[in-house]
N, CA, C and O of each residue as an XYZ file, in Angstrom:
336
protein
N       3.103    -27.509      2.063
C       2.425    -26.026      2.624
C       1.512    -26.405      3.301
O       0.547    -27.148      3.121
N       2.071    -25.567      4.467
C       0.521    -25.748      5.871
C      -0.550    -24.632      5.008
O      -0.368    -23.893      4.040
N      -1.665    -24.905      5.833
C      -2.850    -23.558      5.521
C      -2.512    -22.891      5.749
O      -2.815    -21.980      4.979
N      -1.609    -22.459      6.862
C      -1.289    -20.993      6.830
C      -0.081    -20.106      6.443
O       0.258    -18.951      6.705
N       0.428    -21.120      5.711
C       1.548    -20.948      4.837
C       0.713    -19.868      3.304
O       0.827    -18.734      2.839
N      -0.158    -21.230      3.011
C      -0.193    -21.135      1.640
C      -1.424    -19.424      2.258
O      -1.302    -18.405      1.579
N      -2.223    -19.407      3.226
C      -2.670    -18.496      3.121
C      -2.331    -17.205      3.303
O      -2.972    -16.266      2.831
N      -0.819    -17.047      4.327
C      -0.094    -15.941      4.402
C       0.523    -15.722      2.365
O       0.447    -14.719      1.655
N       1.011    -16.956      2.073
C       1.261    -16.330      0.892
C       0.158    -15.801      0.007
O       0.667    -15.147     -0.903
N      -0.916    -15.829     -0.059
C      -2.069    -15.940     -1.069
C      -2.114    -14.343     -0.397
O      -1.526    -13.508     -1.084
N      -2.734    -13.853      0.837
C      -2.609    -12.752      1.003
C      -1.860    -11.773      1.129
O      -2.286    -10.703      1.563
N      -0.523    -11.973      0.751
C       0.845    -11.130      0.681
C       0.781    -10.597     -0.842
O       0.950     -9.397     -1.057
N       0.556    -11.429     -1.811
C       0.172    -11.631     -3.189
C      -1.285    -10.424     -3.541
O      -1.470     -9.841     -4.609
N      -2.118    -10.329     -2.329
C      -3.443    -10.186     -3.051
C      -2.947     -8.466     -2.679
O      -3.077     -7.542     -3.482
N      -2.299     -8.320     -1.118
C      -1.748     -7.320     -0.866
C      -1.442     -6.494     -2.004
O      -2.004     -5.501     -2.467
N      -0.008     -7.398     -2.481
C       0.847     -5.983     -3.946
C      -0.059     -5.836     -4.997
O      -0.044     -4.833     -5.710
N      -1.226     -7.199     -5.225
C      -1.947     -6.436     -6.128
C      -2.525     -5.534     -5.820
O      -2.536     -4.715     -6.738
N      -3.245     -5.093     -4.652
C      -3.979     -3.967     -4.427
C      -3.106     -2.605     -4.239
O      -3.488     -1.451     -4.436
N      -1.774     -3.077     -3.786
C      -1.065     -1.640     -4.382
C      -0.864     -1.316     -5.735
O      -0.335     -0.208     -5.821
N      -1.115     -1.941     -7.037
C      -0.728     -2.133     -7.772
C      -2.011     -1.191     -8.798
O      -1.828     -0.549     -9.833
N      -3.088     -1.395     -8.144
C      -4.420     -1.124     -8.702
C      -4.384      0.173     -7.986
O      -4.320      1.226     -8.620
N      -4.412      0.150     -7.010
C      -4.441      1.672     -6.410
C      -3.363      2.708     -6.449
O      -3.478      3.932     -6.400
N      -2.509      2.117     -6.527
C      -1.220      3.006     -7.522
C      -2.129      3.938     -9.054
O      -2.301      5.155     -9.123
N      -2.401      3.279     -9.714
C      -3.073      3.133    -10.879
C      -4.250      4.042    -10.679
O      -4.290      5.176    -11.155
N      -5.546      3.317     -9.702
C      -6.334      4.250     -9.798
C      -5.681      5.668     -8.723
O      -6.637      6.443     -8.722
N      -5.289      5.894     -8.423
C      -4.393      7.183     -7.833
C      -4.032      8.102     -9.025
O      -4.731      9.020     -9.454
N      -2.742      7.675     -9.521
C      -2.214      8.649    -10.608
C      -3.425      8.921    -11.497
O      -3.439     10.118    -11.782
N      -4.449      8.257    -12.042
C      -5.925      8.220    -13.029
C      -6.487      9.705    -12.085
O      -6.166     10.820    -12.494
N      -7.281      9.551    -10.900
C      -7.541     10.368    -10.177
C      -7.179     12.007    -10.726
O      -7.725     12.953    -11.295
N      -5.824     11.593    -10.105
C      -5.147     12.617     -9.625
C      -5.299     13.619    -11.107
O      -5.647     14.794    -10.991
N      -4.924     12.855    -12.836
C      -4.365     13.098    -13.189
C      -5.967     14.143    -13.985
O      -5.885     15.118    -14.733
N      -6.965     13.616    -13.578
C      -8.356     14.167    -13.648
C      -8.416     15.266    -13.575
O      -8.581     16.144    -14.421
N      -8.225     15.278    -12.084
C      -8.351     16.329    -10.743
C      -7.871     17.417    -11.582
O      -8.537     18.323    -12.082
N      -6.102     17.108    -11.701
C      -5.858     18.555    -12.632
C      -5.883     18.914    -13.723
O      -5.412     20.020    -13.989
N      -6.409     18.150    -14.669
C      -7.224     18.409    -16.116
C      -8.451     19.493    -16.276
O      -8.522     20.508    -16.970
N      -9.446     18.853    -15.315
C     -10.847     19.252    -15.169
C     -10.991     19.645    -14.303
O     -12.129     20.114    -14.268
N     -10.176     19.866    -12.892
C     -10.947     20.604    -11.519
C     -11.921     19.459    -10.979
O     -11.893     19.345     -9.754
N     -12.656     18.712    -11.561
C     -13.405     17.636    -11.317
C     -13.175     17.051     -9.118
O     -12.487     16.240     -8.498
N     -14.016     17.877     -8.847
C     -13.783     17.884     -7.169
C     -13.919     16.515     -6.746
O     -13.273     16.014     -5.825
N     -15.046     15.748     -7.665
C     -15.062     14.386     -7.325
C     -13.745     12.885     -7.688
O     -13.701     11.723     -7.285
N     -13.051     13.521     -8.412
C     -11.919     13.239     -8.605
C     -10.838     13.424     -7.531
O     -10.006     12.540     -7.734
N     -10.524     14.074     -6.623
C     -10.014     14.783     -5.862
C     -10.593     14.309     -4.813
O      -9.815     14.647     -3.921
N     -11.417     13.768     -4.341
C     -12.066     12.948     -3.100
C     -11.420     11.681     -3.514
O     -10.490     11.260     -2.826
N     -11.859     10.936     -4.701
C     -11.243      9.558     -5.344
C     -10.022      9.761     -4.862
O     -10.013      9.135     -3.802
N      -8.677     10.413     -5.055
C      -7.281     10.715     -5.347
C      -7.405     10.239     -3.650
O      -7.256      9.043     -3.399
N      -7.658     11.133     -2.606
C      -7.739     11.268     -1.196
C      -7.620      9.789     -0.736
O      -6.670      9.333     -0.100
N      -8.987      8.936     -1.247
C      -9.418      7.709     -0.945
C      -8.225      6.800     -1.171
O      -7.685      6.006     -0.400
N      -7.929      7.150     -2.546
C      -6.914      5.823     -2.852
C      -5.611      6.169     -2.660
O      -4.842      5.263     -2.984
N      -4.904      7.500     -2.105
C      -4.076      8.043     -1.147
C      -3.616      6.982      0.173
O      -2.609      6.294      0.344
N      -5.112      7.251      1.173
C      -5.587      6.172      2.261
C      -5.259      4.969      2.113
O      -4.252      4.452      2.597
N      -5.985      4.495      1.515
C      -5.961      2.241      1.172
C      -4.144      2.362      1.103
O      -3.409      1.765      1.890
N      -3.557      3.462     -0.259
C      -2.687      2.731     -0.297
C      -1.422      2.556      0.499
O      -0.655      1.598      0.400
N      -1.237      4.020      1.632
C      -0.816      3.885      2.949
C      -1.060      2.480      3.632
O      -0.262      1.696      4.146
N      -2.178      2.433      3.497
C      -2.734      1.074      4.252
C      -2.390     -0.240      4.077
O      -2.355     -1.140      4.915
N      -1.976     -0.279      2.138
C      -1.841     -1.222      1.873
C      -0.120     -1.406      2.123
O       0.273     -2.290      2.884
N       0.754     -0.589      1.488
C       2.179     -0.191      1.933
C       2.675     -0.312      3.379
O       3.873     -0.524      3.564
N       1.879     -0.197      4.365
C       1.944     -0.566      6.048
C       2.252     -2.518      6.044
O       3.081     -3.257      6.574
N       0.957     -2.722      5.050
C       0.854     -4.472      5.214
C       1.942     -4.998      4.894
O       2.342     -5.980      5.520
N       3.101     -4.136      3.209
C       3.786     -4.939      2.384
C       5.084     -4.680      3.874
O       5.612     -5.747      4.186
N       5.467     -3.702      4.542
C       6.158     -3.399      5.544
C       6.320     -4.895      6.499
O       7.294     -5.589      6.789
N       4.870     -4.982      6.805
C       4.622     -6.287      8.152
C       5.163     -7.256      7.106
O       5.824     -7.938      7.888
N       5.329     -7.701      6.174
C       5.036     -9.116      5.322
C       7.068     -8.811      5.074
O       7.719     -9.830      5.305
N       7.625     -7.981      4.799
C       8.798     -8.042      5.025
C       9.377     -7.842      6.051
O      10.604     -7.901      5.969
N       8.878     -7.583      7.179
C       9.622     -7.983      8.314
C       9.290     -9.235      8.905
O      10.019     -9.637      9.811
N       8.070    -10.091      8.460
C       8.299    -11.452      8.156
C       9.036    -12.046      7.378
O      10.051    -12.475      7.928
N       8.938    -12.297      6.100
C      10.347    -12.596      5.282
C      11.797    -12.383      6.179
O      12.692    -13.205      5.980
N      11.978    -11.500      6.966
C      13.385    -11.104      7.442
C      13.439    -11.604      8.814
O      14.293    -11.365      9.668
N      12.122    -12.525      8.915
C      12.338    -12.924     10.770
C      12.587    -11.908     11.786
O      13.371    -12.054     12.724
N      11.910    -10.911     11.563
C      11.608     -9.800     12.239
C      10.527    -10.064     13.288
O       9.896    -11.116     13.175
N      10.220     -9.183     14.361
C       9.186     -9.049     14.933
C       7.821     -8.446     14.083
O       8.082     -7.834     13.047
N       6.526     -8.576     14.430
C       5.287     -7.886     13.559
C       5.517     -6.042     14.350
O       5.011     -5.102     13.738
N       6.115     -5.837     15.373
C       6.290     -4.558     15.959
C       7.082     -3.452     15.538
O       6.885     -2.242     15.642
N       8.798     -4.652     14.630
C       9.676     -3.667     14.212
C       9.852     -2.626     13.160
O       9.653     -2.772     11.954
N      10.087     -1.997     13.527
C      10.095     -0.617     12.389
C      10.758     -1.650     11.176
O      11.354     -2.718     11.315
N      10.397     -0.866      9.903
C      11.464     -1.220      8.650
C      12.384     -0.441      8.947
O      12.304      0.620      9.565
N      13.559     -1.104      8.381
C      14.978     -0.269      7.906
C      14.988      0.826      7.696
O      14.145      1.188      6.875
N      15.786      1.774      8.214
C      15.497      3.305      7.463
C      14.682      4.107      8.042
O      14.936      5.275      8.336
N      13.389      3.378      8.291
C      12.261      4.196      8.594
C      12.531      5.548      9.418
O      12.176      6.640      8.974
N      13.337      5.361     10.935
C      13.446      6.495     11.225
C      14.254      7.537     10.487
O      15.280      7.070      9.993
N      14.085      8.648     10.312
C      15.168      9.873      9.834
C      14.757     10.326      7.979
O      15.151     11.173      7.177
N      13.558      8.962      7.981
C      13.231      8.825      6.383
C      12.079     10.218      6.225
O      11.159     10.138      7.039
N      12.043     10.969      5.660
C      10.765     12.092      5.385
C      10.280     11.951      3.892
O      10.950     11.861      2.863
N       9.030     11.956      4.066
C       7.712     11.729      2.761
C       6.869     12.852      2.703
O       6.087     13.035      3.636
N       6.902     13.610      1.785
C       6.237     14.652      1.927
C       5.534     14.755      0.255
O       4.782     15.683     -0.042
């Protein structure tokens, strides 16, 4: 395995671990916000959600890489999909 391949593999693994960590932290901070109305928990949830969006964006780029698509290709099914 070349240095570049190893780097990309490790980076993708790190991104996937960050998604898991931030999903857990987001759920925990949302729970604290709902139960205690703690303003700092609400602000933390916003930060975790923002990070999660960025990490999921990078996961989409790795999906393109594995499917041998261009970096700038949109993920399949993105158009017409709505997230609320």
